[in-house]
N, C-alpha and C positions, 0 to 999 in steps of 0.2 A: 504494500500500500504506500509506504513512504517513498519507495523507489519510483513508483508511478507519478506521485506528486512532484518529486524532484525533476523528473523528465519533462513533465508538463510545464513546470515553471521555467525550465531551461529553454524549452521550445518557445514559450511566450516571450522570454527575454530576447531570444534571437530574432523573433518576428518583429518586435518593437525596434530593435537596433537597426535591422535592415530597412524597415519602413522609414525611420527617421533619416537614415543615410540617403535613401533614394529621394525623399522629399527635399533634401538639401541639394542633391545633384541635379534633379530635373529642372528644366528652365522655368522661370517664374510664372507666366500665365498658365496655370494648370487647368486642364479640362477634366470632365468626368472620366474619360477614358484613361487619362494619366493616373488617376487614383486607382482605377481598376488594375492597371499594369503594376503599380507599386504594390498593391495588396497581393496580386498573383505571384510576383517574384518573391515577396517576403514569405508567402505560404510555401512556395516551392523550396526555398532555402531552409526554412524551419523544419519541414517534413524530411528533407535530406539529412539534416543534422540528427533528427530523431532516429531515422533509419540507420545512420552510421553508428550512433551510440548503441542502439540495440544490437546491431550485428557485432560490434567490437566487444561488448560486455557479456551478452547472453550466450552467444554461440562461439565456442572456443575451438571447434574443429577446423581442419584446414579446408575442407570442402563444404562451404556453407550452403551453397545453392544446389548441390548435387548429392544425391544419396545413392550408395551402391546397392544393387539388388542382391538378394540372396539367391544362391544357385539351387 
């Protein structure tokens, strides 16, 4: 339970940081589509971070995505 909350909080922090950075980088007259792009990119990056953290901590085997079949 605690691990899930920590992971969620980390994903939220990454989302906020990426969104703020993109708001500063984008040119000043922002349209509605610009906000949608900022939110989409921030979501993509935060989900990528969650995926990488889960893969690196939970699954310690060398072949994460492939399982060998029994004969």
